[in-house]
N, C-alpha and C positions, 0 to 999 in steps of 0.2 A: 264682517258682522260687528256692529257696535255692541259694546258691553257697558252696562251701568255699574259703576263701582261705588261701593259704600264709602261715604266720607269718613276720614279718620282724623280726629282732633289732635293736633300737635301743640302741646302747651308751650308757653314762652319760657325763656331761660329763668331758672329759679335759684335763689340763694340758699334755699333750705337744705339741700344736701351737704353743702360745706359747713353750714351752721350745725347740722347734726353731727358731722365728723368732729368738729371742735368740741361739742358737748361730750361725745363718747371718749375723746382723748382726755378731757378734764376728769371725767368720771373714773377712767382706768388709772390714770396717773395719780389722781387724788386719793383713790381707794388704796392703791399700793403704799403711798406714803403715810396714809392714815393708819394702816395696819402697823407699819414700822414705828410710827409715833406712839401708838398704844402699847406695843410690845416693849418699847424702851421707856415707857412712862414719861414721855416728854411732850411738850406742846410744839406743834409745827403747823405748816400750811396745808397739810394733806386734807384735813377735815373741811377747811374753807374751800379748797379747790374742788373737793367732792360735791359740796353743796352748790358751788357755782356751776358745775357740770350738770347737775340735775335741773337747776334753774334755766340754763340754756336749752336743755333738752325739752323742758315743758314749753318754753318760748317757741322752739322750733315746731313742736307738735301742734300748738295752737295755730301758728301761722300757716303751716303746710295743710293742715286739715281744713282750715278756713278757705284756702284757695281751691282745694279739691271740691269742697262742698258747694262753693259758689259756681264752679264750672259745671258740676252735675245738675244743680238746680236750674242753671241757665239753659239746659238741654243741649250742651255741647258734645256730650258723649254719645257715641253710636253703639250699636250692638257689638261691633268689632272691638271697641274700646272696653266694653263690659267684659268681653272674653279675655282681654289682656289683664284686666284687674283680677279675674278669677284665676288665671294662670299664675300671676304674680303671687297671689295669696297661697296657692297650693305649694309653689316652690319655697315660699317663706316658711310654711309649716314644715316642709321636708327638711329645710336647713336647721330648723329648731329641733327636729327629731334627731338629726345627726349631732347637734350640739350636746344634747343630753345623753345620747348614746356614748359619746366620748367619755363623759364622766362616769356613767354606769360601767363602761368598759374598764376604766381605771379601778373602780371599786371591785369589779370581778377579778381583775388581774392581781390586785393586792391581796384579796381574801383567799382566792383559790390557788394561785401560783406562787406569788412572792412569799406569802406567809408559810407555806409548806417548805419552800426553798430555804428560808431562814431557820426553820425548825429542824433542819438537818435531813430533809427528805431527798438528799442528793449524795454524791460521793464525797463531798467536802464537809461532812458533819463535824469533823474535828476543828476545821477553820471557824465555823459558826459557834462552836462551843467556846472558842477563845474570844471571839469578838463580842458575843452576847450570851454568856453562859446560862443566865437565868431566863432565857426567852421561852415562852410557852406559846406554841402555835394554836391559839384559840381566839375566836372573834367575840367581842370587840377587843382590840389591842388597847389596853388601859394603862400600859407602862411603856415608856420610850427608853432607848439606850442611855439617854441623858439623865434618867431617873425621874422624869416627870410622870406623875400618876394622876389619873382622872377617873371619873365614873361615867358609865354609859347613860345616855338619855333613855328613860323608860318609854315604851310605846303606848302604854295604857294610861294616858293622862292627857296633857295638852295636845300631843300629836293625834290622838283618837278624836278629840273634839274638833280639831282643825280638819281632819278628814271628813267628819260628818258635815261640817260647815260647807266645804267645797262640793261635796256630793249634792247637798241640798241646793246649793247655788246653781248647779247645772240643771236641776229640776225646775227651779223658779225661772231660769233663763229660757228653758224650753216652753214653759207656759206663757212667758212674754212673747216668744216667737209665734205661738199658736194664736195669741190675742192679736198680733199684727196681721197674720194671714186671714183672720176672720173679722177684721175691722173692729175689734173690741179694744178701743184705745184706753179705756180705764184699766182693763186687765193688763194691757201692754205696759202702761206706766207703773202700775203697782208692783208687778213681778220683776220688772227691770230694776226698780228702786230696791226691792228686797235683795236682788242679786248683788247690787253694789254694796249694800249694808253688810251682807254676809262676807263679801270679799274684804271689806274694811275691818271687820271683827277678826277675820283670819290673820291679817297682817299685824294687828295689835297683839294678838295672842302669840304669834311667832316672835315678835319683839320681846314679849315677856319671857318666852321660852329661852331666848338667847341670854337674857339677863340671869335667869335661873341657872342656865348651863355655865355661865362664866363665874357667877358668884357662889353657887352652892355645889356644883359638880366639878369645878376646876377644868371645865371643858373649853378649850380655846383653839385657835388656829395652829398654835405651836404645840398642841398636845399629841403629836405624832400623826400617824396615818389615819386613825379613827377621827380625830378632831378635824383634820384637813378635809376628808371626804364629807363629814357631817355638815360642816359650815359651807363648803363649796356647793354641794348639791342643794341643800335647803336654802342657802342664800341666793343662788341663781334662780331657784324656783320662785322665791319670794319676789325677786326683781321682775320675773315674768308675770306674776300675779298683779304686781303694781302696774305694769304696762297694760295688762288686760283690763284692769279696773279703770285706767285712764281712757282707754278706747271706749269702754262701755259708758263712761261718764259723758264723753262726747256724743255717743249715740243717744243717751238719755236726754241731753239738751236738745238734740235734733228732734226727738219724739215730742218734746214739749212745744217745739216750734211748728209741729204739724208735718214734719217731713216723713217720708216713706209711705208706700202704698203696698197692698198685698201683692201687686205685680212687680214692683220695683223697690227692692230694699237690700241690695247687695251689701252695703256697708254694715247693716245689722247682721246679715249672715256671716260676714267675715269676722266681725267681733265675737259673735257667738261661737264660731268654729275655733277661734283662738282660745277662748275661755274654756271650752270643752277639752281642748288639747292640754291646757295647763292642768286641768283637773285629772286627766288620765296620767300625766307625768307624776302628779303628787301621789296617786294610788300606787304606782310602781315604786316611788321613793319611800312611801310608808312601809311597803313590804320589805324592800331590800336594805333600807337603812335602819329602820326602827325595829322591825319584827324579827327578821332572819339574822 
């Protein structure tokens, strides 16, 4: 018996994966050397390499997204291809969950296990009394064995404002999605633009928060375990907000060009799902890093 098989589009070989790999290498290598340069108060190539990495990343995103958009608008994708996109997005979100779980796990280990261990909650209390006699097992750790003292970032200030901004941005993005499904293009454009503006304000306020932490609180990456976890968790989250904003910016440009229909708008759904995920991560981060 003959069977009719659904066609499956196989794209041509693309240079964008290797370009993206080069961008990520430059970002990681440049960020590491930039931190070293800042800590030693010297000028180096780290900052320039970091900027070059971001420039290459943006170039890659523009080129890759353009290719995918052109293929989609040309009707080359079948239902099977759409399922592949959905599965890929689901696994991408799962990998991001695992990424942040690793950092939250490190925070949990440091606060619940290592801090009690250093405080003498084991049979080697005498050893710890010799190594760090004035250690107080209370969070946040504002003093390191090397004598570096800092202050904790208060939760009820910029972090609270940023939390409200991200929560509101999820609401505006939901209304944009409703506008798309109901063919209300004006509502779609307005609320999607509001979402982008809220994300931009969030990033600006987070940058100001970092300046305040470094200049007024003495809070830096080398400020012990508290400083490490604060900047790693909030910094990586800020990077994800930036990526989510870039994705939504591409979506906004596509909306202006008349793309998407109520029946076919997976790219919008994927971008919205990623943005909502980033917002949920921030809520967890706000609770466990700033409040508790």
